[in-house]
N, C-alpha and C positions, 0 to 999 in steps of 0.2 A: 414448467412455470414453479415459482418459488413459493415461499411464504405461507405458514401452518398455523401463523397468525390473524387475529381478527382486522377485517377492514378496515383504511381508516378514515369509513363511511362521514364522522366528524371532528375534521380538525380543528379547536380551537387559536386561531392566531389573533387574539386581545391582545395577545399581553406582547405581542414583538410592536415595534412601537412604530410612529404613522408614518415616520419621516423614513424608516428601512419597509414599509408596508409600499409607500407611493415610489420606493426605487424599485421593488418587483418587476417590472415590466423588464427595466433598462436588464437585468439578472439574468431576464428568460433571453432578450434579444443578444446577450455578448453571450452567453454560454448555448445558442445556437446555434452563432457564426463561428465560434472556433468546435462546434460540432462537424460542422461541414467542411471543414479543415483542420483533420487529424495531423498529426506528421509524428513520427514514429522517437524513440528515445535519441538523447543528442542533435536530432534535425530539426525544432522546432523555430524554427526561424520567422516561419509565419505567427505564428503565437507567441513568440515574443516578439515582433514588431507590432502585432496587436498591444499588448500588456505595456509594453512601453507609451506607445500612444497615449495612451490613457494615461498611465501618471502624470506623461508629459504635462498633457491637455489641464490636469489638477491642481498640476503646480507639486505633484509630488518626487521629493529628489531621489535621483533611485541609480543604481550600475547595472547596464547588461554587460553580457558577453563573459559572462563566468559561468568558468565551465562549460564552456563553449554555446551556451542559450541560457544558463539560470540570469534570471534579475533578481535581483535584492532592491524593496523602495524604504525610507526610513523617514518616518512621521515621529517628532518630537512635539507631545504635549505643552500648552501653552501655561497651566500649572506649573507654581512652586514647587518646589522641592523632593522636585521627582529624579532618582541617579537611576534607576534600575530599569533594564530594557528588556524588552518582552518579546518573542517572535514569533510566527505565524507562522506557516509554512503550506503548500502546494504546490502538485507537483500538476508538471504540464504535458505529460506522453501520450499516446495512444499507441495504440495494436493492430496486428497486423492480420487483422482482419476486414474481412466481408461484411460491410452492413445486410444485412436485408430488411430492412425496419423500411418501410414506404411513408416518407414522412415529411413536409416542405424542409424539412434543417438536416435532411439525409446528407451523410458523407460525401462530399464532393471527388474524394482523394479515393483511385480504386483497388484495392485491397487493405486498407486502412482505416481503421473505427475506435473512435472515441468508447469503446467498451466497457469500461469499467467507473467514469464519471469524475473523470481530473477535468473534465470541460466545464465542470459544474465548481469543482476543488477551484479553478482559474476563477469561475465567476463568483464565487463566492467571497474569495480573495479580495478579491478587486472593489465589490459591493464595501466590504469593511474598510478597506484603505481609501476608497472616496470617502465613508462617512465621517470616517476619524481625523484626518483631512478638515472636513466642512465643520469639527464640533472639536479642534484642539484644546478650547478652553473646557472640559470636559474630562481631560483626563492630565498627569504629568507624567513623568519620563517618556520614555522611548522606542516608536513598537516600529520592528522590523520586518518585514514581507518577505516572505522567499519564495518567489520563483522556482523549484526548480525542474528541472530535464531527466529524464532518464528512469523514473523511478521503476516500470516495470523491466528496463534492462537495457541495459548492464549497471545501470545503478546510479545517478545524479548527487545523491545526498553526500557519500562521501569528497567527490571530488570538489561540490560548493567549500566542504568542510575545509579542507587542505586549502580552499584559494581565498580563504580566512572572511566567513559571510559571519560568524559567530566573534569576528574583534571587530572595533575598533566605528561604534562603540562596544565594549561585551558584552554579548547577550548575559541574562541572568538567569531564563526559561523559555522553553517552549513550548507552543501547541500545533495541534494537525486534528484534522478532520478529512474521514472518511464518507462519502455518501456509499451507503451500506442498503443495497438491496433484499439484503437476510433481514428486513427488520422492517417494518409496517411506518408508513411517514410520519416523519415528524417523534419518532424515537430512539433517545439516545441511551446507545451501550458505550461504560464504563468502568475501568475498574482499576485501582492498582495493582502496581505488578505486571505478571507478563499478559500484553493482549491477545499479539499476536509473536508469530514460532520464527527460528531460526530455518534458514534454510541450507543446505549442502547440496552439493551435487558429484556425480560421479559417470565416465565413463567407464566402460568395461570392455574389452576386446579377448575373446577364448581363441587362442591358437592353438587348435588340434592337427589332427591328420586325415587330409579325407581320403575318400576312393569310393568305391562301390558298394549300394546301399544293401546285395545279397552277400558280401564280405566283409560284414563289421568289426572280424577280427584282425581285420590289415589295418585300421582305421584306430585314432583319437575322436570322439565324437563329438564334434566341440555342441552340438544340440544337447545333448544328452547333458553335458560337462556344465552347460548355461542354465538349462531346467535345476538340476542338482541348485545351482548358485542361487537361482530366484527363491526355490522352495528357503535355503536354508538362514537369506536373510533376514524373513521374519522372525527367524526365530533372537536377534539380538533384540524387537522388541520386546516379544514374548516371552526372554529368558535371558536376558541383560539387563535389562532398565526397569528400576524401581515401577511395580503397577500404578502407585501414584504421579510419577512423571508422564505426562504423555509424549506422545513421539511416535514417526510413523517411517517408514523404510516404503518406497514404494518402485517398484520398479515398470519406468511407461513406456521405455520401448527395448523389444528382443528382435533383430533382425538376422535371421540366417537361411541358408540354402539355395540352390538354384531351379531344384529339380528334386523328383519323391522319391526319386532311385539311385541318389548321386547325397554320398553322408559330407555336409562342409564341414573345409576343413579352420571355418572361422565362423563367430558367435558374435554379437555385438547387442551391447544392452547399454541401456540412462538411466537414470533414475535418480527420484531426490529424496532426501532426509529431512524432517521437519523434528523439531522439541521446543520447548519453551525452555526449559530450564539451561540456564547457562554453564552450572558446573559440566554439561552435557559435552564442551566445545571440545575435541581431542578426540573423543571416547568414540564415535562413529566411523574413521576414519580409518583406525586402526583395527576396529572387530569387521568393519567390512574387506578388508587387505587377508585378515587373517579368515576370514570362511572363503574367499574366491583362492588363497593360496592354497587351504587346506586341501579344498574341493579336485581343484587343477593337479596338485601333486600323485594325488589319491587317483586318478585319472591318467596321468601322462599326460598332460596339458601344459601347457603354459599359458601366460595371462599380460596382457598389460593395461594400465591401470591408471586415470585420471581423476581426482580426486580432489575439489577445489571448496571454501564454505563461501559463500553470494552478499546472505543477509544477517546478521545477529538476530536474536527474538526483538520486540520492541516491548521494553520496560518501560511501566509509568512510575512517575516519580508520586510517593503517596498525597504532600501537600498537593500539588498540582493536578492532582486525580480527585480529591476534594472538593478543590475549586471550581473543575467543569461540571462535577455532581449537584454540587449547590447547586452552579447558574442554569443546567439545564434544569433542574427541579422548578427554578421560578419563570423558564418561558416554557415549556414541553408539557401537553395537558391534551395526553393520546388513551385508549385504555391501557397500553403498557406500561409507559411513562417511563423510567427509567428501568436499563437492563442492566446488572453488576454481574453478570456472569454469563459476558459477552466472547468471552476466547474464538478463536479458528486459528488454526494451520496454516492460513495464508500468512504469506512476509510481507513485508515492506524495509523500506530504508532508511523510514524514518528512524530506524533503531540505532542508525551512525549518530541522531541529530543528540538523542535521548543515553547515549553513552558517553557525551560531552558538556550536556546540561541536561538539570530534572526538568522535567515536562509530560507532556500527556497528550498522546492521540487517540481520538475517542470516534468510535462510529455514530454518524447520523440519519437514520430511519429513510430512505426514499422509495419504495417499493407501494406501490396502487393496486389492485390486483381489479379494481373495479373498473379502469382505467387501461389493464392491459398493461402493465408499469410494475412486472416485477419480475422478469425473465434475469436469472442470475446472471455476475458480472462473467464478463469473458464472452459471453454469448454473442449471436451477431447478431440478435433482437434486442440486447438490454437496454433498455433509457430509462428514466426513472420521475419519479413526481418532482416535478421545477417547484412546488410549493414548498422544500426544501433548500430552494437556494436564500431566501427570506429566513428563515428559519438558521440555516449559519452562520448568516453577517449577524445576528441579532443576537444569538452563543457568541460567536468572537469576540462584538461589543463590548456583551458582560464579563464576560471573560478580563477585556481592557482595562476598564474599570475600575472592577475586582481585584484583580492582582493590582494595580499599584492605588490604588485605596486603602487597600486590607494585606494582604499577604506581602508587598513590600515593602509595610510599614511593622507592620506588627507582628510579622513571622519571617521573619528573613529568612533567605533559604541557605 
């Protein structure tokens, strides 16, 4: 279980407008239907059909089939003088996890589960779309709601950007949220600058020379070489990265050998690298290969290295982060309230959107230990307190209203 935070025994919902509070049963219904039919990245056909059906039912213009299964909805306010465009992003994919929860809305797709809250993100985005469509007289400008596939892997944000979702009309700023079981229900984690880490990956095969375990002098032991490499890789963060800059190198897989008395000729490892500072891009791949090459040379081994960058860090714009923070203060009343220092080494491809336009990605606390809803993300018993759904809609709607009425006019981006 997660959470060393106080239980959200009483969350004040009075700041959520009545029309959104009355939408709560629908939000729960949508989320639970989506939870029952989880789909992996770029396979979100049922999810996309459901989203499109709702948007069509409400008369909201939208495009489907973007980057395979992505959808973009466009809602234009009726107030005069609004030329700015604010985008809202929600991811749609699930994870290859067998759900262990015994709930009426348990996943019906074997081996696939919404174990990260994306079903809630879709429900919140749908609720926001419905509300804005019904209240177009209350805002100027245009809202684009981006339903994105494949956040978990291999990444749907970049293909959607390449397909032009930030154009026609051109997006001026973007916001998004992640339901977060590392924070108690209703608490908002928001900060300017780096919120989530860049993620890079590598696979490496050590090519030694196998032989009998009793005759090591006739071999090049790939296990010994791999062990030295694993230990040496930890010195990158400890001795090559400025201590002020957080970073992580984790070797998560190491496979070698077939029998106790046989020296393995190959050893295979897979690893992940995480960091916040964008200036570190390009540094780790060079240093990783230097260490692997040096140790292999000293031991008479060879290697095959594959290194790639997956997502850049999530960097929030100062002005848009301030907008979200002020809105959260108006909506949230919990023991912790707003948590400004909420960084995590987890990664998100929302980062690609934030490289294109200013914006803010933030966390909305959804854990409730009192209801046994505090398992961590990607756990087979992950679930969250659905009270957060209405909170998410309220925050998004207020961000829209405030962006068009204040930021887009008084503080040009």
